[in-house]
C-alpha positions as CSV (number, residue, x, y, z in Angstrom):
1,X,9.5,-7.6,1.3
2,X,12.3,-7.4,4.0
3,X,11.7,-9.0,7.2
4,X,11.1,-7.0,10.3
5,X,9.0,-4.0,11.0
6,X,9.4,-0.9,9.0
7,X,8.4,2.9,9.6
8,X,6.8,5.5,7.4
9,X,10.4,6.4,5.8
10,X,10.9,2.9,4.9
11,X,7.2,3.0,3.1
12,X,8.0,6.3,1.5
13,X,11.3,4.9,0.3
14,X,9.8,1.5,-1.1
15,X,6.8,3.3,-2.9
16,X,8.8,6.0,-4.3
17,X,11.4,3.7,-5.6
18,X,8.6,1.8,-7.4
19,X,7.3,4.8,-9.2
20,X,10.5,6.3,-9.5
21,X,11.6,9.4,-7.6
22,X,12.1,11.6,-11.0
23,X,8.4,10.9,-11.7
24,X,7.3,12.3,-8.5
25,X,7.1,16.1,-8.6
26,X,8.3,18.2,-6.0
27,X,4.5,19.2,-4.6
28,X,3.8,15.8,-3.8
29,X,7.3,14.1,-2.4
30,X,8.8,15.3,0.9
31,X,6.3,15.9,3.8
32,X,3.0,15.9,1.5
33,X,4.1,12.0,0.5
34,X,5.0,11.1,4.2
35,X,1.6,12.5,5.1
36,X,-0.2,10.3,2.5
37,X,1.4,7.3,4.1
38,X,0.4,8.4,7.4
39,X,-2.9,8.6,6.4
40,X,-3.0,5.1,4.9
41,X,-1.5,3.5,8.2
42,X,-4.4,5.4,10.2
43,X,-6.7,3.8,7.7
44,X,-5.4,0.3,8.2
45,X,-5.3,0.8,11.9
46,X,-8.9,1.6,12.0
47,X,-10.1,-0.9,9.6
48,X,-8.1,-3.8,11.6
49,X,-8.9,-2.1,14.8
50,X,-5.5,-2.7,15.8
51,X,-2.8,0.2,17.0
52,X,0.0,0.5,14.5
53,X,3.2,2.4,15.5
54,X,4.3,4.4,12.7
55,X,7.9,3.8,13.9
56,X,7.5,0.1,14.0
57,X,5.1,-1.2,11.4
58,X,4.2,-4.8,11.7
59,X,5.2,-7.3,8.7
60,X,1.6,-8.2,8.6
61,X,0.5,-4.8,7.7
62,X,3.2,-3.7,5.2
63,X,1.7,-5.1,2.1
64,X,-1.7,-3.3,2.7
65,X,0.1,0.0,3.8
66,X,2.5,0.0,0.9
67,X,-0.3,-0.7,-1.7
68,X,-2.7,1.6,-0.5
69,X,0.1,4.3,-0.4
70,X,1.0,3.3,-4.0
71,X,-2.7,3.6,-5.0
72,X,-2.9,7.0,-3.3
73,X,0.4,8.4,-5.0
74,X,-0.9,7.2,-8.4
75,X,-4.1,9.0,-8.2
76,X,-1.9,12.2,-6.8
77,X,0.3,11.9,-9.9
78,X,-2.8,11.9,-12.2
79,X,-4.4,14.7,-10.6
80,X,-1.0,16.4,-10.8
81,X,0.7,17.1,-14.2
82,X,-1.2,14.3,-16.1
83,X,0.4,11.4,-14.4
84,X,3.3,9.3,-15.8
85,X,3.5,7.1,-18.9
86,X,4.3,3.5,-17.3
87,X,5.1,1.7,-14.0
88,X,7.1,-1.1,-13.4
89,X,6.6,-3.5,-10.3
90,X,9.2,-6.5,-10.7
91,X,8.2,-8.1,-14.0
92,X,4.8,-6.5,-14.0
93,X,4.7,-3.4,-16.4
94,X,1.7,-1.1,-16.7
95,X,1.5,1.4,-19.5
96,X,-1.5,3.5,-20.1
97,X,-0.4,6.9,-21.0
98,X,0.1,9.9,-18.9
99,X,-2.8,10.4,-16.5
100,X,-4.4,7.1,-17.0
101,X,-3.7,5.2,-13.8
102,X,-6.8,5.4,-12.2
103,X,-7.6,1.8,-12.8
104,X,-4.5,0.5,-11.3
105,X,-4.6,2.5,-8.3
106,X,-8.0,1.1,-7.9
107,X,-6.9,-2.5,-8.1
108,X,-4.3,-1.8,-5.9
109,X,-6.8,-0.5,-3.1
110,X,-8.9,-3.3,-3.6
111,X,-6.0,-5.7,-3.2
112,X,-4.9,-4.0,0.2
113,X,-8.4,-4.2,1.5
114,X,-8.7,-8.2,0.5
115,X,-5.5,-8.6,2.3
116,X,-6.8,-6.9,5.5
117,X,-9.6,-9.1,5.0
118,X,-7.8,-12.1,5.2
119,X,-5.9,-11.1,8.2
120,X,-9.2,-10.7,10.0
121,X,-10.4,-14.1,9.3
122,X,-10.3,-16.3,12.4
123,X,-10.2,-20.4,11.9
124,X,-11.8,-22.6,14.2
125,X,-11.4,-26.0,14.6
126,X,-13.3,-28.6,16.2
127,X,-12.0,-31.9,17.6
128,X,-14.3,-34.7,17.5
129,X,-13.4,-38.0,19.7
130,X,-15.7,-40.7,19.0
131,X,-15.8,-44.5,17.7
132,X,-17.7,-46.4,15.0
């Protein structure tokens, strides 16, 4: 992940590169894919009860939005044309045959929501001054 704020286009480029643009049919790429990413930004915004500008997405929300968008894209690929055979994310390689990415999509969504929960956790410290 790079530093600095991203926008909707940065997220779509990143997720598209992970899946491979040649694996994404024309019926999903472009405006449809951008709209899916914007829907996930709205989901994170509502979940975190914070305003997220789609032209300047804070670093703390980027991983969740990426995973949610990736998850939605995989489910869309499964719904269209039977999906893709394998996905590579760095050293992680996941192959389940065409149309079998529902489990990976589900896990990505769970991971994204867990990240959001971590952002909402507040730490409280107590200072005790006393003697023996």
